[in-house]
C-alpha angles and dihedrals in degrees: 000000000000139000125029098349091056091048091049094051092045091050090048093052094042091048091053089047090056091047089054093048092049092047092051092047090059104037117086101171117125115252112269129241108294089018088062093042091055092048090051090052090049090057092046091049089052091053094046089054099043110032116086120244095029124130089228101182095042093048093047093048091048096044098095131018093210112019118070117224108236100096097040092046090050087057090045092055093047086050088070088076103019134049110269095254094044091049092050092053092045085061089051091052092048088051089053090050092051096046092045093051093046091052088047091052092048094049093050091048099043101032120007138292095269093048091048090054091050092048091053091050092048091052096045094047098043105127095235091050090052089047092049089053088067095050126064098229130137097239100082091049087047091053089050096052090045090055090045091052091050089051093051091048089050091051091050087069093226093325091306095125119068095203096054092041090057089043087053089054093051091049090049090052091052089045091056089050089053098058133335096240090064091100091058093057096051095037095093094051093044093051089049089052092047090051091051090047092054091052095048122096091238092048094142094057093044094049089048088056091049090052091047091051091051089047092054090048092050091047090055098043102037099083088064100033097042097076089045100047091109103039103033097071091056090048091054091047092048092049092047096051121355097047090041090056092047088052093053101254118158114265116266117272094018120124091253091055097041093049097046098093096038088054092051104036094094093056088043104047103014133261098265093037090054093052089048092048091056090049092043097057087060095038091056090070088077094053112080094187098047102029103084096033098053093039090052091046089054094046097087087069086087091065091059092049092054101047119081099229109086126187131145089232089069094060097041092093088059090060095087090060090043090053091052091051090049090050090050088060092056091044089059093060130093120267099263095042090046091054092047093049092045092055090046088055090052094052094042090047094053090051090049092054091052092045095047095045103034108007089247104159099023113255087229093056092118097041133164090022089051109014094206128004097186138029098238139185113166119201120270120206096193116119121236091200097229091147094056093051094047091047091052090053094047094049092047094045097053127206096323096067125226146245112246130193115206102205105185123072096201111144091244097033111044141111090266098063095037090050093050089053092048091051093045095050095038094236117174094241133118112207131204138171130258110305124249106220107353139356094269114176092001119138095169134016125206109209140164136200123236124022112021098194138276115355093241092061104030104080095095095043090048091051094047093048091047087054095047093046094059108300093097115029094180093056091046091049092051091053112039122184115261101169137025132187132176115244129213094246091063094258129111126247119211143180118220119196125201109247117161117202112209118250112242102174095075133045122240091254092054090048090050092054090050089048093054093049093043091047091059090051090048091052092052091082093063105016125062132167092020112179117199095003114181127180111198117192127203110190144141121238091228094048105042096070086060089053096256120138121181095208146339126203122200119198131175138161091225139337143170112247128190145102096293093171089060091042093239116162110265129224124224113228134173154203095022137176121178124177124198123192134194096024122179124189135178103269095192093055092044093051095044102038109012089236119134114227108187111217101167145006118184097194142359122202124190102208101167132014134150132194123188124214094242093050092050091049091052091048094052091044090060097048116109114237094018099091112151094021115133130177126194120192108225133167108302098352150034115253111217124200118181116187105208132175098280120359120017126239120228132182145153114232125199128193126204134177104263129235122234118349095351111090091203141359121233116209127186123203134173095021112179136171117203088346093305117121112242116226117251093247092056091046089057090049092050098043094049088065094058101032109112096196097091089057091046089054089061095056114120092244137047111264124200131181126203120235113301124224122189116194137159108310097349144072117204130191114200097035122098114251123249106280087223090064102080119187114269131202117239106268 
C-alpha cells in the first residue's frame, strides 16, 4: 500500500496514538480491577525474565490460571525502557495498529481498496475501540489477532496456499496465547474454510493444510494450555454462567440478556457504522468473494448472545468483521453516494473519537432519540491518594512489612489496584481482600466510607464498615484509624492498624476460662459430634490480657469436621491432635462477651489424625460432582476408581509429609484412562488441578503435617509410613 491510502492510515493511527497520550497525561485514576491485575502480571513477567536465579518460563506459565502471558509479557518487556503504564498502553496501540492494518488488508482483498480503507477507519474509530485503547485489557489485542487470523485465512485462498496456511497456524497459536476465547471468534471462518475445502477438487491437500495449521497452533499454545486442560473448561463454563449469575446478569435467553448487545451496539461500534452494518449484512449477498467469509466471521456472535455473561469487551473481537460488513454496504453504492457516505463516516468517526476519549461532544448529544452514541470515559485528574495510604502503612509497619486487608471493592479503591502498586513499588506488604468472619492475619485494613463497589460484591465490605462505624465497638477498638484522606467520590479513605489494649478488669485465669468456653463455641462451626474433646492452653499471665496465647492444643477421640454453615458434607476423623502456636485473639471482645475472635495464628501442626476407609467412602459419596468416585485405602497408597461416562479413570495416590512450605506432597502413580496408561506429563497436568497444596501454601499461617502412613482400610497422620513404601515420582 502506497500513496494517499498509506498516508491516511498512518495519520489515523498516529492521531489515535496522540489521543491516547493526551488522555494518559491527564488521567490520575488508579487502574481498575482486571486492568490492574494485568499490569501486575506485566511487572511480574518482567522480573521473571530479567532477575537472575529465576525459573522464567516456569514462573510465567504458572502466573495465571486463566489468562495467557503473551500480552502482559509484551508490556513487561517494553517496561524495561518505559514506565509500566506507558509500556502497557504502547502494547494497546501496537494492537490497534495490527488490527487496523489486518482489517485494511481484508477489505482490499475481499472488497476493493477504497472499501478496505473505510473498513479500517470504521474499526479504529469505533467508540469502544477508542475506549479500550485507554485500558490495559486483553480484548483489543485479541481483536487484533482475530483480524490477523482472518487475514491469513483469506490469503490462504481457501487453504490452497501452504505458506499462508502455516502462517495461519502460527497466528492462531498466538491468538490462543492472547486469551482462551480466541477459538470461538475464528470458529465460524474456519468452519467455512473447511466446508470449502471439502467441496474442492483437491480436498485432501486442503484438509491436510488445515490440519497442519491446527497442529502448528497446538504446538505453540500447548505449553501454557497443557497444565490447564482439565481445569480450564470448567473455568470457562463458570465465567459464562455461574459467575454471571452471581454478578446479577440477566438469565440466558431472557429478553434482558438477548437485547443486551443490540441495546449497546451503537455506543460500541458507532451510530453510522451500525446502520451500515445492518445494510452491509444484506449487501454482502451480492459479493461472491466476500459473502461467505464475512458472514462466517460474524457467525460467532450467536455464542455471545447465548451465554449469560455479557460485556462489551466480549464482542470487541467481532468488530473487525462488523467493520468489513459495514464497508460492504458502502461499496455497493454508486460512485457519488459512496463518496458522500465515506466522508460522512470520516466526520462521524472524528466526532466519535472525541466523544469516547474526552466526552467532546457529549455521548448523549442525540438523547433521547439515541440515548448514547459513544461508550465514553473522559480522563479524570483527581487523586485517589493511594500513595499516601501505603506510605502510612509502610512507616507504621516498620522493616518487617505487614499484612493488609483492602476492604472496599470500588473500581478505583480495591485490592487489585493497591496490589499492583505494592508489586510495582516493591513494598514489603502482603495484601488480601475483605475478611469473611473476622480479621484473621490482618495487621492493617484499608477502608473507605460511602459506596463499597458493585452490589454483587459489596456485602462483606458493607458489613465490615457497618461494624467499624459503630456496630461493633470491640472491632473498632482493635483497629483504630491512623491515616485519613479525602477521595474524589466524596467519601473518606482510611488506614486502620491493629492495636490491642490489654484488658484490666479480669485476671488471666478468668480470661483463660472464657477462652476455653468460647473456643468450644468457635469450633462448633466446623466440628460436630466430638468425643473426648480437650482444649489445652499454654499462656503467660502477663500476655493473655493483651490477647496473646503461646499455644493451644486440640485433642479428640473422634469428630465430624466440615463447613456446616455452608452445608458441605463432613468427614469423620479420629483420633486427632492439632497444635497451634502464636495465637492472638481480641481481648476486649473476649472479656466483654466471652466470644473468641481469632486475629492471628503463627503456625498450625497436625500431629495426629486418622481417617477410616468407610468414613472416606461416605464423605466422597456425598460430594456434589463426584458421582462414581471410589477410593480404597491399600498398603502405601489410595486406589482411586472414577466411573465416568465412557472409559473409567484409575490411579494410585500417595501422600507424604511435605518439606518446606508444603504441608504434604500428593503423588500419583499408575494412572490409566480406559485401561490405557497415561503418560507422566499428562499425569502432572491432571494432578495439579486437584492438588490442594498450592492453596495451603497461601494460608496465613505455616502448616505442617506429621508423617503419613496409609495402610489397608486406614490413613494415619502421626505414624511413620511403612519403610517398604518408598517415595515415588508422579508417573
